[in-house]
C-alpha positions as CSV (number, residue, x, y, z in Angstrom):
1,X,-120.1,201.0,-24.0
2,X,-117.0,198.8,-24.2
3,X,-115.3,200.5,-21.3
4,X,-117.8,199.6,-18.5
5,X,-117.8,196.0,-19.7
6,X,-114.0,195.8,-19.6
7,X,-114.0,197.4,-16.1
8,X,-116.6,194.9,-14.9
9,X,-114.6,192.0,-16.2
10,X,-111.5,193.2,-14.5
11,X,-113.2,193.7,-11.2
12,X,-114.8,190.3,-11.4
13,X,-111.4,188.7,-12.2
14,X,-109.7,190.5,-9.3
15,X,-112.5,189.3,-6.9
16,X,-112.1,185.7,-8.1
17,X,-108.3,185.9,-7.7
18,X,-108.7,187.3,-4.2
19,X,-111.2,184.6,-3.2
20,X,-108.8,181.9,-4.4
21,X,-105.9,183.3,-2.5
22,X,-107.9,183.1,0.8
23,X,-109.2,179.6,0.2
24,X,-107.8,177.1,2.7
25,X,-107.8,174.4,-0.1
26,X,-106.5,176.6,-2.9
27,X,-104.1,174.1,-4.2
28,X,-102.0,173.9,-1.0
29,X,-101.7,170.5,0.6
30,X,-101.6,170.0,4.3
31,X,-100.0,167.0,5.9
32,X,-102.6,164.5,7.1
33,X,-102.4,162.1,9.9
34,X,-102.0,158.4,9.0
35,X,-105.3,156.6,8.7
36,X,-105.5,154.0,11.4
37,X,-107.6,151.0,10.7
38,X,-110.2,150.3,13.3
39,X,-110.3,146.7,14.6
40,X,-114.1,147.0,14.8
41,X,-114.4,147.6,11.1
42,X,-116.0,150.5,9.2
43,X,-118.6,152.7,10.9
44,X,-122.2,151.9,10.4
45,X,-124.6,153.5,7.9
46,X,-125.4,157.0,9.1
47,X,-129.1,156.5,8.4
48,X,-130.1,153.3,10.2
49,X,-133.5,151.8,10.2
50,X,-135.6,152.0,13.3
51,X,-134.9,148.3,14.1
52,X,-131.2,148.9,13.8
53,X,-131.3,151.9,16.1
54,X,-133.3,150.0,18.7
55,X,-130.8,147.0,18.5
56,X,-127.9,149.4,18.9
57,X,-129.5,151.1,21.9
58,X,-130.2,147.7,23.6
59,X,-126.5,146.6,23.1
60,X,-125.3,150.0,24.4
61,X,-127.6,149.8,27.5
62,X,-125.9,146.4,28.3
63,X,-122.6,148.2,28.7
64,X,-121.0,147.9,25.3
65,X,-119.7,150.9,23.3
66,X,-118.7,151.6,19.6
67,X,-121.3,149.2,18.2
68,X,-120.4,148.4,14.6
69,X,-121.3,146.0,11.8
70,X,-124.9,145.5,13.0
71,X,-126.4,142.6,11.0
72,X,-129.7,140.9,11.2
73,X,-129.3,137.2,12.1
74,X,-131.3,134.5,10.4
75,X,-133.2,133.8,13.7
76,X,-134.4,137.4,13.9
77,X,-131.8,138.7,16.3
78,X,-128.8,141.0,15.7
79,X,-125.1,140.4,15.6
80,X,-122.5,143.1,15.9
81,X,-118.9,144.0,17.0
82,X,-118.5,146.3,20.0
83,X,-116.1,147.3,22.7
84,X,-116.6,145.8,26.2
85,X,-115.8,147.5,29.6
86,X,-112.1,146.8,29.1
87,X,-112.3,148.6,25.7
88,X,-111.5,145.3,23.9
89,X,-113.3,144.5,20.7
90,X,-115.8,141.6,21.1
91,X,-118.6,140.0,19.1
92,X,-122.1,140.4,20.6
93,X,-125.5,139.2,19.8
94,X,-129.0,140.5,20.7
95,X,-131.8,137.9,20.7
96,X,-135.5,138.5,20.2
97,X,-136.1,138.8,23.9
98,X,-133.6,141.7,24.2
99,X,-130.8,139.7,25.9
100,X,-127.3,140.7,24.9
101,X,-124.6,138.0,25.0
102,X,-121.0,138.0,24.1
103,X,-120.2,135.5,21.3
104,X,-117.0,133.9,20.1
């Protein structure tokens, strides 16, 4: 009765050791690229509200890309940072009428 139990434990231990040896993480460290800070700031929340998604779409339809930092303004509009046609970071605002303007 003890012999099958010991054999099972040895087989399990060998399988675990083999799985660890194949693991890409397995304790080995790989060099990473330097983290570059983005002048637009951190990426937006991956689960935006419907209103945020609509605002982002309106800003992107106006020719801006990489819309980040979307915040609701006190007047009901939206403020964000995006990239313009020259790929330069700019502040933009979206009013209640759907008009997108570049702010300073």
